[in-house]
C-alpha positions as CSV (number, residue, x, y, z in Angstrom):
1,M,-26.4,34.9,49.3
2,V,-28.1,33.7,46.0
3,T,-25.9,36.4,44.0
4,M,-22.9,34.9,45.3
5,K,-24.1,31.5,44.5
6,K,-24.8,32.7,41.1
7,S,-21.2,33.9,40.5
8,I,-19.7,30.4,41.5
9,T,-22.0,28.9,39.3
10,L,-21.1,31.2,36.3
11,L,-17.4,30.7,37.5
12,A,-18.1,26.8,37.8
13,L,-19.3,26.8,34.1
14,A,-16.4,29.5,32.9
15,A,-13.7,26.5,34.2
16,V,-15.9,23.9,32.4
17,A,-16.1,25.6,28.8
18,V,-12.2,26.4,29.1
19,A,-11.9,23.2,29.8
20,F,-13.6,22.1,26.8
21,A,-11.9,24.5,24.6
22,V,-8.3,23.0,25.5
23,A,-9.7,19.6,25.1
24,A,-10.7,20.7,21.7
25,C,-7.4,22.3,21.0
26,E,-5.7,19.1,21.9
27,K,-7.6,16.6,19.4
28,E,-6.6,18.7,16.5
29,E,-5.5,17.2,13.5
30,P,-2.5,15.1,13.9
31,T,0.9,16.5,12.7
32,V,2.8,14.5,9.8
33,T,6.5,15.0,9.7
34,Y,8.9,13.7,7.6
35,T,12.7,12.9,8.0
36,H,15.6,10.9,7.2
37,D,16.3,10.6,10.8
38,D,17.0,6.7,11.3
39,G,17.2,7.0,15.5
40,Q,14.8,5.9,17.9
41,L,12.5,8.1,17.6
42,R,9.2,7.9,20.1
43,L,6.3,9.7,18.7
44,R,2.8,9.5,19.7
45,G,-0.1,10.6,18.3
46,V,2.5,11.9,15.0
47,V,2.7,10.5,12.0
48,V,6.3,9.9,11.0
49,V,7.0,9.3,7.0
50,R,11.0,8.2,6.7
51,D,13.0,6.3,4.4
52,T,14.3,3.7,7.2
53,V,13.7,0.1,7.7
54,P,12.4,-1.7,9.5
55,P,9.2,-1.0,11.4
56,D,9.5,0.0,14.6
57,S,6.2,1.5,15.7
58,V,2.6,1.5,13.7
59,N,3.7,5.7,14.2
60,Y,5.9,5.2,11.2
61,I,5.4,4.7,7.1
62,N,9.2,3.7,6.4
63,M,9.3,4.2,2.6
64,V,11.7,1.7,0.5
65,F,14.4,2.7,-2.2
66,V,13.5,1.1,-5.7
67,K,16.3,2.4,-7.8
68,A,15.0,2.8,-11.7
69,G,15.5,-0.4,-13.7
70,T,14.0,-2.4,-16.1
71,F,12.0,-5.8,-15.9
72,Q,9.8,-8.3,-17.6
73,M,6.3,-7.5,-16.8
74,G,3.1,-10.3,-17.0
75,G,3.2,-13.5,-18.2
76,F,2.7,-17.3,-17.6
77,G,4.2,-20.6,-18.2
78,D,8.1,-21.1,-18.4
79,T,8.5,-17.6,-19.6
80,L,8.6,-16.0,-15.8
81,D,7.3,-18.7,-13.5
82,T,5.7,-22.3,-13.0
83,E,2.5,-21.4,-13.0
84,V,-0.2,-22.1,-15.6
85,P,-3.3,-20.5,-16.2
86,E,-6.7,-22.5,-15.4
87,R,-9.2,-19.8,-16.9
88,E,-9.0,-17.7,-20.2
89,W,-9.7,-15.0,-18.9
90,E,-6.4,-15.3,-16.7
91,W,-4.0,-15.2,-19.7
92,E,-5.8,-12.5,-21.2
93,F,-5.2,-10.6,-18.1
94,Q,-1.8,-11.4,-17.8
95,T,0.0,-11.7,-21.5
96,P,1.6,-10.5,-23.3
97,S,4.6,-10.4,-20.9
98,H,6.4,-7.4,-21.9
99,N,10.1,-5.1,-21.3
100,V,9.0,-2.3,-19.3
101,V,11.7,0.4,-18.3
102,L,11.1,2.6,-14.9
103,S,13.3,5.5,-15.4
104,E,12.9,7.6,-12.3
105,N,13.8,6.0,-8.8
106,F,11.0,5.9,-6.3
107,Y,10.3,5.3,-2.8
108,I,7.3,2.6,-1.4
109,S,5.9,2.1,1.6
110,Q,7.5,-1.3,3.3
111,T,3.7,-2.2,4.5
112,E,0.5,-1.8,3.3
113,I,-1.1,1.4,4.7
114,T,-2.3,0.8,8.6
115,Q,-5.3,1.7,10.3
116,A,-3.8,3.6,12.8
117,I,-1.9,5.8,10.4
118,F,-5.2,6.0,8.3
119,E,-7.0,7.0,11.0
120,E,-4.5,9.7,12.3
121,V,-3.9,11.5,8.9
122,M,-8.0,11.3,7.9
123,G,-9.6,10.8,11.3
124,Y,-11.7,8.2,10.7
125,N,-11.5,4.5,9.7
126,P,-13.9,2.7,7.6
127,S,-12.4,-0.9,8.0
128,V,-14.4,-3.9,8.8
129,F,-12.1,-5.5,10.5
130,K,-10.9,-3.1,13.0
131,N,-7.3,-3.1,14.5
132,P,-4.9,-0.4,14.2
133,D,-2.0,-2.6,13.3
134,H,-3.7,-4.6,10.8
135,P,-4.0,-3.0,7.0
136,V,-6.7,-0.2,6.4
137,E,-9.8,-1.5,4.3
138,N,-12.8,-0.7,2.9
139,L,-12.1,2.3,1.3
140,T,-12.7,3.7,-2.2
141,F,-10.0,4.7,-4.7
142,E,-10.6,8.2,-3.9
143,E,-10.5,7.9,-0.4
144,A,-6.9,6.3,-0.8
145,L,-5.7,8.8,-3.2
146,T,-7.0,11.5,-0.7
147,F,-5.0,9.8,1.9
148,C,-1.7,10.5,-0.1
149,D,-2.9,14.0,-0.9
150,T,-3.5,15.0,2.3
151,L,-0.2,13.6,3.2
152,S,1.7,15.4,0.4
153,A,0.4,18.8,1.7
154,R,1.5,18.5,5.5
155,T,4.7,17.0,4.6
156,G,6.1,18.9,1.2
157,K,6.9,15.8,-0.4
158,N,4.8,13.9,-3.6
159,F,3.1,10.8,-2.2
160,T,0.8,9.1,-4.2
161,L,-0.6,5.6,-5.1
162,P,2.0,3.1,-7.2
163,T,1.5,3.1,-10.9
164,E,1.1,-0.7,-12.0
165,A,4.2,-1.0,-13.3
166,Q,6.0,0.2,-10.4
167,W,3.9,-1.9,-7.9
168,E,4.9,-5.1,-9.9
169,Y,8.6,-4.1,-10.2
170,A,8.8,-3.7,-6.7
171,A,7.2,-7.2,-5.6
172,R,9.4,-8.8,-8.3
173,G,12.4,-7.4,-5.8
174,G,13.0,-4.3,-8.3
175,H,16.9,-3.5,-8.5
176,L,17.5,-6.5,-6.3
177,A,15.4,-8.8,-8.6
178,P,16.5,-12.1,-10.1
179,Q,18.5,-11.3,-13.5
180,P,18.7,-13.0,-16.9
181,A,21.9,-15.2,-17.5
182,K,22.7,-14.1,-20.6
183,V,21.1,-11.3,-23.1
184,G,17.7,-12.5,-24.9
185,V,16.6,-14.9,-21.8
186,L,13.4,-14.0,-20.0
187,P,14.8,-14.0,-15.9
188,V,13.0,-16.2,-14.1
189,Y,11.2,-14.7,-11.0
190,P,9.9,-16.2,-8.1
191,I,5.9,-16.9,-8.3
192,Y,4.4,-14.6,-5.6
193,A,6.6,-10.9,-4.3
194,G,9.4,-12.6,-2.5
195,G,9.7,-16.4,-2.9
196,N,8.0,-19.8,-4.0
197,D,6.5,-20.8,-0.8
198,I,2.7,-19.0,-0.3
199,D,2.3,-19.6,3.4
200,S,5.4,-17.8,4.8
201,L,5.0,-15.0,2.6
202,A,1.3,-14.1,2.8
203,W,-2.2,-14.5,4.2
204,Y,-4.5,-15.5,1.9
205,R,-7.7,-17.7,1.2
206,E,-6.4,-21.4,3.3
207,N,-4.7,-19.8,6.2
208,S,-6.3,-16.5,6.9
209,D,-9.8,-17.7,8.6
210,S,-11.5,-15.2,6.5
211,T,-9.8,-11.8,7.9
212,S,-6.7,-9.3,7.1
213,H,-3.8,-9.5,9.6
214,P,-1.2,-7.3,11.1
215,V,1.2,-5.8,8.9
216,A,4.9,-7.9,8.3
217,K,4.3,-10.8,10.5
218,K,5.2,-12.6,6.8
219,K,8.5,-13.0,5.4
220,P,9.7,-9.7,3.2
221,N,10.7,-10.1,-0.1
222,V,14.1,-8.6,-1.6
223,L,13.3,-5.2,-1.0
224,G,12.5,-6.0,2.5
225,L,9.0,-5.2,1.6
226,Y,5.9,-7.0,3.4
227,D,2.2,-8.4,2.1
228,M,2.6,-7.8,-1.6
229,S,1.3,-10.7,-2.2
230,G,-2.2,-11.5,0.0
231,N,-3.7,-9.6,3.1
232,V,-5.3,-6.9,1.3
233,S,-5.3,-6.2,-2.6
234,E,-3.7,-3.0,-3.2
235,W,-5.2,0.0,-4.8
236,C,-2.8,1.5,-8.1
237,L,-3.0,4.4,-10.1
238,D,-3.8,3.1,-13.8
239,Y,-6.8,2.8,-15.0
240,W,-7.6,-1.3,-16.2
241,G,-6.1,-1.5,-19.7
242,R,-5.1,-5.0,-21.5
243,Y,-1.1,-5.4,-22.4
244,T,0.7,-5.2,-25.3
245,N,3.9,-6.9,-26.5
246,E,5.7,-3.5,-27.0
247,T,8.1,-2.0,-24.8
248,Q,6.8,0.6,-22.3
249,H,8.7,3.4,-21.1
250,D,7.4,4.9,-17.6
251,P,3.5,3.4,-18.1
252,T,0.8,4.8,-16.3
253,G,-2.1,2.8,-18.0
254,P,-5.0,3.8,-20.1
255,A,-5.4,7.7,-20.1
256,T,-8.9,7.3,-19.7
257,G,-11.1,4.4,-18.5
258,T,-13.8,3.5,-15.9
259,N,-12.0,0.9,-13.5
260,R,-8.9,0.7,-11.4
261,V,-6.4,-1.5,-11.0
262,R,-5.8,-3.8,-8.1
263,R,-2.7,-6.0,-7.4
264,G,-1.3,-8.4,-5.1
265,G,-4.1,-10.6,-4.0
266,S,-5.6,-10.5,-0.8
267,W,-7.2,-13.2,2.4
268,A,-9.8,-14.1,0.7
269,Y,-7.9,-14.7,-2.3
270,Y,-6.6,-18.6,-3.6
271,D,-3.3,-18.9,-3.7
272,R,-3.3,-18.3,-7.6
273,Y,-4.3,-15.2,-7.1
274,C,-1.7,-13.7,-5.1
275,R,0.8,-14.4,-7.7
276,A,3.1,-11.1,-8.4
277,P,2.2,-10.6,-12.1
278,F,-1.9,-11.3,-11.3
279,R,-3.7,-8.0,-12.1
280,D,-7.5,-7.3,-11.2
281,Y,-9.5,-4.3,-11.5
282,M,-12.6,-2.6,-9.8
283,N,-14.8,0.2,-10.1
284,P,-13.0,2.7,-7.9
285,A,-16.3,4.1,-5.9
286,Y,-16.5,0.4,-4.6
287,R,-15.2,-0.6,-1.3
288,H,-14.5,-4.1,0.3
289,S,-12.8,-5.7,3.5
290,Y,-10.2,-6.9,1.1
291,V,-9.2,-4.2,-0.5
292,G,-6.5,-1.1,1.0
293,F,-3.5,0.2,-0.2
294,R,0.3,1.2,-0.1
295,I,1.8,4.6,-1.6
296,V,5.0,6.1,-3.3
297,R,7.1,9.1,-2.8
298,L,9.2,10.5,-5.7
299,P,12.5,11.6,-5.2
């Protein structure tokens, strides 16, 4: 009888071990797929990256096409918008305005990378304001870049952070941005990414209640990109450096440096720091609850 009870106990323990093994297999890292399909896919536990809009699930990274082109980068005053700097450093950061030529088409994510997407790809969530639909934040530059590398490895596509020029070009509206009336006249862009009414476009200091918010709840810009002004500030690929007035072809910033560029303002910033040309920087090892990112893909 004792032997039989021991056998039953051993069988029970074996069954539990099998159950745990199955559960462990089921908890393997999530699948990441890439598709051009614009159908009504409904996958859970799977990150789908696709070149379609609009977003219909936090489990999608929708990539928006941006055609190569030329734009005027940086600036203040009547050259580009109606704002004027209050502090000398603002002027120094954003001037001189200069011509930039981007020779390659690219795709940029329609929204900032959400916490749901980041956690499914990376297996953890560093954010302070925990919510799957909010942008991931409180992560270093290297963590953002590692996300891109992981996504690239799993999909076979080339994902990375946007260069500062790609970011501003997309924020301005890319190939759909306002064009100058004639040769030699500078374009007049909207002040923010998508227009001049910040409350309809961005979560910023005056309307955020000191927290991030779900992505894509404000109006998009002409390309269909959300939250390029406000919500969280976004890491860019470039090292920080001052502008020059020469025409730049596919600029990638200084070859070396200490700090990395951030763009777009955030829920913690005043409206003037959410303007499309506003630029800032931070040590890449630092993290903060108002810093996140979006991604680009080269065709």
